[in-house]
Wavefront OBJ file of the C-alpha trace (Angstrom):
o trace
v -3.473 -7.252 -18.805
v -0.142 -7.160 -20.649
v 2.772 -7.490 -18.214
v 5.429 -5.510 -20.096
v 4.508 -2.303 -18.263
v 5.021 -4.024 -14.911
v 8.574 -4.992 -15.802
v 9.324 -1.458 -16.991
v 7.855 0.064 -13.825
v 10.126 -1.954 -11.536
v 13.162 -1.145 -13.666
v 12.288 2.579 -13.517
v 12.144 2.403 -9.719
v 15.580 0.801 -9.696
v 17.002 3.371 -12.109
v 15.474 6.444 -10.466
v 15.771 5.386 -6.805
v 12.878 7.678 -5.849
v 12.911 9.470 -2.490
v 9.808 8.297 -0.633
v 8.853 10.425 2.374
v 7.066 8.274 4.966
v 4.972 9.697 7.773
v 4.252 6.300 9.222
v 3.687 4.496 12.475
v 6.302 3.591 15.075
v 5.626 -0.143 14.714
v 6.741 -0.330 11.073
v 9.264 2.453 10.486
v 12.216 0.070 10.262
v 10.222 -2.578 8.404
v 8.960 -0.322 5.629
v 12.271 1.509 5.276
v 14.045 -1.814 4.688
v 11.390 -2.942 2.214
v 11.773 0.254 0.202
v 15.555 -0.074 0.229
v 15.320 -3.714 -0.888
v 13.052 -2.742 -3.775
v 15.459 -0.007 -4.861
v 13.820 3.166 -3.549
v 15.239 5.651 -1.046
v 13.122 6.085 2.104
v 13.025 8.890 4.629
v 11.034 8.366 7.821
v 10.173 11.722 9.407
v 7.064 13.271 10.914
v 8.061 16.575 12.529
v 5.671 19.345 11.392
v 8.595 21.805 11.438
v 10.252 20.108 8.450
v 7.459 18.209 6.744
v 6.855 20.744 3.962
v 10.558 20.863 3.057
v 10.695 17.087 2.911
v 7.595 16.845 0.753
v 9.142 19.358 -1.638
v 12.247 17.150 -1.939
v 10.399 13.843 -2.166
v 9.209 11.993 -5.256
v 6.258 10.482 -3.380
v 4.670 10.614 0.076
v 3.357 7.753 2.226
v 0.891 8.642 5.002
v 0.131 5.865 7.503
v -2.110 6.530 10.539
v -1.136 3.445 12.538
v 0.098 5.218 15.706
v -2.023 8.305 15.443
v -1.818 11.318 17.751
v -2.257 15.083 17.408
v 1.329 15.598 16.172
v 1.104 12.917 13.502
v -2.301 14.227 12.423
v -1.009 17.780 12.037
v 2.044 16.629 10.069
v -0.011 14.398 7.793
v -2.461 17.171 6.972
v 0.415 19.571 6.224
v 2.143 16.951 4.088
v -0.925 16.135 1.981
v -1.739 19.822 1.489
v 1.835 20.571 0.396
v 1.938 17.535 -1.885
v -1.308 18.641 -3.528
v 0.137 22.135 -4.031
v 3.307 20.719 -5.630
v 1.653 17.908 -7.567
v 3.448 15.149 -5.627
v 1.735 11.747 -5.379
v 0.449 10.548 -1.988
v -0.637 7.112 -0.786
v -2.741 6.834 2.382
v -2.872 3.774 4.634
v -5.925 4.248 6.903
v -4.735 1.777 9.561
v -7.560 0.868 11.926
v -10.171 3.096 10.285
v -13.490 1.894 11.621
v -11.951 0.809 14.920
v -12.222 4.251 16.520
v -13.925 7.510 15.688
v -10.561 9.306 15.657
v -9.004 7.028 13.047
v -12.034 7.119 10.783
v -12.356 10.884 11.085
v -8.671 11.564 10.352
v -8.572 9.168 7.385
v -11.695 10.621 5.789
v -10.509 14.186 6.401
v -7.145 13.501 4.745
v -8.986 12.023 1.764
v -11.266 15.055 1.626
v -8.243 17.332 1.136
v -8.036 16.085 -2.429
v -4.324 15.333 -2.639
v -4.389 11.553 -2.171
v -3.463 9.526 -5.266
v -4.144 6.107 -3.720
v -5.746 4.778 -0.562
v -4.916 1.163 0.368
v -6.389 -0.721 3.275
v -7.784 -4.025 4.420
v -11.451 -4.943 4.155
v -12.519 -3.342 7.441
v -10.625 -0.100 6.801
v -11.966 0.425 3.283
v -15.407 -0.526 4.541
v -15.192 2.274 7.118
v -14.186 4.776 4.433
v -17.174 3.744 2.343
v -19.433 4.632 5.260
v -19.942 1.239 6.898
v -18.543 1.889 10.386
v -17.780 -0.646 13.062
v -16.371 -3.363 10.792
v -12.930 -3.384 12.433
v -11.907 -4.064 16.017
v -8.180 -4.066 15.294
v -6.389 -3.681 11.992
v -7.038 -7.176 10.582
v -10.263 -8.438 12.101
v -13.035 -7.791 9.573
v -14.290 -10.803 7.613
v -13.287 -10.562 3.947
v -16.079 -10.696 1.375
v -14.832 -10.598 -2.231
v -18.069 -9.425 -3.842
v -18.403 -6.595 -1.339
v -14.715 -5.696 -1.667
v -15.085 -5.242 -5.413
v -17.950 -2.804 -5.016
v -16.341 -0.969 -2.096
v -13.151 -0.048 -3.930
v -15.117 1.403 -6.816
v -17.357 3.320 -4.422
v -14.468 4.737 -2.355
v -12.508 5.646 -5.490
v -15.477 7.591 -6.850
v -16.292 9.192 -3.514
v -12.803 10.615 -2.987
v -11.595 10.915 -6.612
v -8.676 8.599 -5.960
v -7.502 5.068 -6.663
v -8.723 2.692 -3.955
v -7.393 -0.756 -3.087
v -8.495 -3.420 -0.652
v -6.012 -6.193 0.024
v -6.777 -9.761 0.983
v -6.335 -13.175 -0.576
v -7.711 -11.610 -3.748
v -6.967 -7.887 -3.980
v -9.183 -5.334 -5.687
v -8.108 -2.003 -7.163
v -10.266 0.677 -8.785
v -9.978 4.185 -10.183
v -13.735 4.635 -9.890
v -14.410 3.411 -13.403
v -12.532 0.157 -13.819
v -11.937 -2.551 -11.214
v -9.042 -5.018 -11.292
v -8.643 -8.194 -9.286
v -5.193 -9.489 -8.377
v -5.248 -13.224 -7.877
v -3.007 -15.305 -5.590
v -0.663 -18.023 -6.817
v -1.002 -21.764 -6.384
v -3.483 -22.764 -3.630
v -0.823 -24.599 -1.618
v 1.460 -21.553 -1.653
v -1.392 -19.184 -0.868
v -2.373 -21.304 2.129
v 1.179 -20.999 3.466
v 1.246 -17.249 2.824
v -2.032 -16.674 4.647
v -0.892 -18.785 7.594
v 2.392 -16.894 7.984
v 1.253 -13.322 7.338
v -1.201 -13.559 10.226
v 1.852 -13.889 12.508
v 3.902 -10.975 11.108
v 2.995 -7.348 11.745
v 3.272 -4.492 9.273
v 2.956 -6.387 5.991
v 0.065 -4.257 4.774
v 2.174 -1.220 5.590
v 4.921 -2.645 3.356
v 2.410 -2.927 0.507
v 1.467 0.722 0.957
v 5.118 1.799 1.000
v 5.817 -0.155 -2.197
v 2.894 1.613 -3.853
v 4.548 4.874 -2.804
v 7.744 3.896 -4.639
v 5.836 3.034 -7.794
v 3.826 6.274 -7.612
v 7.075 8.121 -8.293
v 7.361 6.481 -11.720
v 3.840 5.409 -12.703
v 0.236 6.642 -12.806
v -1.795 5.890 -9.647
v -3.784 2.938 -11.015
v -0.751 1.125 -12.381
v 1.383 2.081 -9.361
v -1.173 0.590 -6.994
v -1.437 -2.631 -8.964
v 2.355 -2.830 -9.246
v 2.903 -2.370 -5.510
v 0.380 -5.045 -4.616
v 1.605 -7.531 -7.235
v 5.246 -7.006 -6.240
v 4.457 -7.778 -2.611
v 2.283 -10.759 -3.520
v 4.931 -12.342 -5.731
v 7.771 -11.642 -3.272
v 5.744 -13.058 -0.368
v 4.909 -16.229 -2.277
v 8.521 -16.833 -3.258
v 9.699 -16.033 0.279
v 7.313 -18.433 1.978
v 8.496 -21.315 -0.202
v 11.972 -20.868 1.291
v 10.947 -19.810 4.798
v 7.484 -20.926 6.006
v 7.929 -19.441 9.500
v 7.286 -15.841 10.611
v 10.806 -14.669 11.496
v 12.675 -16.215 8.579
v 9.827 -15.275 6.235
v 10.330 -11.606 7.077
v 14.005 -11.819 6.124
v 13.273 -13.739 2.922
v 10.651 -11.157 1.980
v 13.348 -8.470 1.919
v 15.573 -10.820 -0.051
v 12.915 -11.373 -2.698
v 12.070 -7.679 -3.003
v 15.769 -7.262 -3.769
v 16.066 -10.304 -6.046
v 13.094 -9.577 -8.302
v 14.002 -8.321 -11.741
v 11.477 -6.748 -14.052
v 11.365 -9.876 -16.197
v 10.962 -12.187 -13.199
v 8.198 -10.033 -11.738
v 6.238 -9.890 -14.979
v 6.645 -13.647 -15.506
v 5.467 -14.543 -11.988
v 2.577 -12.074 -12.269
v 1.359 -13.447 -15.608
v -2.384 -14.102 -15.538
v -2.806 -12.646 -12.025
v -4.282 -9.244 -12.938
v -7.758 -9.377 -14.468
v -10.467 -6.804 -14.993
v -13.255 -7.683 -12.585
l 1 2 3 4 5 6 7 8 9 10 11 12 13 14 15 16 17 18 19 20 21 22 23 24 25 26 27 28 29 30 31 32 33 34 35 36 37 38 39 40 41 42 43 44 45 46 47 48 49 50 51 52 53 54 55 56 57 58 59 60 61 62 63 64 65 66 67 68 69 70 71 72 73 74 75 76 77 78 79 80 81 82 83 84 85 86 87 88 89 90 91 92 93 94 95 96 97 98 99 100 101 102 103 104 105 106 107 108 109 110 111 112 113 114 115 116 117 118 119 120 121 122 123 124 125 126 127 128 129 130 131 132 133 134 135 136 137 138 139 140 141 142 143 144 145 146 147 148 149 150 151 152 153 154 155 156 157 158 159 160 161 162 163 164 165 166 167 168 169 170 171 172 173 174 175 176 177 178 179 180 181 182 183 184 185 186 187 188 189 190 191 192 193 194 195 196 197 198 199 200 201 202 203 204 205 206 207 208 209 210 211 212 213 214 215 216 217 218 219 220 221 222 223 224 225 226 227 228 229 230 231 232 233 234 235 236 237 238 239 240 241 242 243 244 245 246 247 248 249 250 251 252 253 254 255 256 257 258 259 260 261 262 263 264 265 266 267 268 269 270 271 272 273 274 275 276
């Protein structure tokens, strides 16, 4: 895949500074807000049902993350997705912990059934649950990753819900229901470091979802999803080279989201995105 579009997408985010409305979990509100700011977007973190429709109307994109789910969050998320669909605003869903409990799986699948979700991004267990294979996840990161299954799952979930689906892991897979793309990691030594560190830092998948939200404001859902994942992957790899420990890695990740230019991103992503 030619990388020129990726460079242009990042530069458009920086130029437009899109307002990204996040209805997200308490664990990652600060984390994802800082990641969006570092990238160049403008986050708002709010979940009150009394104002959610006004905020959606003002936003360029909406991020829905079910990580700390309760009845209030559920109500706000449903209102937000319905309003976004009405106004034609893009939405990305992070089905955190789908498959771990009946509530999480039910809420995630119901939100998808509303028809307003542009992209759904999750880990292997979460996307597995959305495809109908329940019980794969005990927490949010515990299912065993299987690349061949992941490839088929994203295509199946994308078709089932008429959305773009992504499963993230060492190799990420993205599909619009027709085409499937794999996003490869960097050098094996760097990837080993990344995998070792990210297991000790919470909320990194939520950052990926938030970045997709920023790109959705300036790009079509398939390209926005690929761009969000690639941007995180490249930034994480560069960060871990400078800071191979959890706390300092987190700081360096923000630094690299800020430091990436369009040209640098496209250069570091060269050869990573292939049609699977």
